[in-house]
C-alpha positions as CSV (number, residue, x, y, z in Angstrom):
1,X,18.1,-1.8,-3.6
2,X,15.5,-4.3,-2.6
3,X,12.9,-3.0,-5.1
4,X,15.3,-3.3,-8.0
5,X,15.9,-7.0,-7.1
6,X,12.1,-7.5,-7.3
7,X,11.1,-7.5,-3.7
8,X,9.2,-5.4,-1.2
9,X,8.8,-5.4,2.5
10,X,6.2,-7.8,3.7
11,X,6.6,-6.9,7.4
12,X,9.1,-5.9,10.0
13,X,9.5,-7.2,13.6
14,X,11.9,-5.4,15.9
15,X,12.8,-6.2,19.5
16,X,14.6,-3.4,21.4
17,X,16.4,-4.7,24.5
18,X,17.2,-2.0,27.1
19,X,16.6,-1.2,30.7
20,X,15.8,2.5,30.4
21,X,13.9,4.4,29.1
22,X,10.7,2.4,29.0
23,X,9.8,1.8,25.3
24,X,6.0,1.7,25.6
25,X,5.4,5.5,25.4
26,X,7.6,5.6,22.3
27,X,6.5,2.5,20.3
28,X,3.9,4.2,18.1
29,X,6.4,6.9,17.0
30,X,9.1,4.4,16.4
31,X,6.7,2.2,14.3
32,X,5.6,5.3,12.3
33,X,9.2,6.4,11.6
34,X,10.3,2.9,10.5
35,X,7.2,2.6,8.3
36,X,7.8,6.0,6.7
37,X,11.5,5.2,6.1
38,X,10.7,1.9,4.4
39,X,7.6,3.3,2.5
40,X,5.2,0.7,4.0
41,X,2.0,1.0,6.0
42,X,2.5,1.2,9.8
43,X,0.4,-2.0,10.2
44,X,3.4,-3.9,8.7
45,X,5.8,-2.9,11.5
46,X,5.9,-4.4,15.0
47,X,8.1,-3.1,17.7
48,X,8.4,-4.6,21.2
49,X,10.6,-3.9,24.2
50,X,12.4,-6.2,26.5
51,X,14.9,-5.9,29.3
52,X,18.0,-7.9,30.2
53,X,17.0,-8.1,33.9
54,X,20.0,-6.1,35.0
55,X,22.5,-8.6,33.5
56,X,25.6,-7.5,31.5
57,X,26.1,-4.1,29.8
58,X,22.5,-4.0,28.5
59,X,21.1,-4.8,31.9
60,X,23.3,-2.2,33.6
61,X,22.0,0.5,31.2
62,X,25.4,1.0,29.4
63,X,24.3,-0.5,26.1
64,X,21.2,-1.6,24.2
65,X,20.4,-4.3,21.6
66,X,18.0,-4.3,18.7
67,X,17.1,-7.5,16.8
68,X,15.2,-7.0,13.6
69,X,13.6,-9.5,11.2
70,X,12.3,-8.3,7.8
71,X,10.2,-10.5,5.6
72,X,10.7,-9.7,1.9
73,X,8.1,-10.8,-0.6
74,X,8.4,-10.9,-4.4
75,X,6.9,-7.9,-6.1
76,X,6.9,-9.6,-9.5
């Protein structure tokens, strides 16, 4: 566990790449769920949506991608 190693979540930045559905109506709920699961304030979580402009499996709506960066800070 991260906390046992002496770290805590500083912030989370997630990019969801998909054509449909549009992410905007769901972003607040996604942010709140991620924050709850990680035990951090929702202000530390950012979620944004992108498309693949109809290129490859993601752009054709057959797949999606999610890229997440988590900044860990020392809690000691």
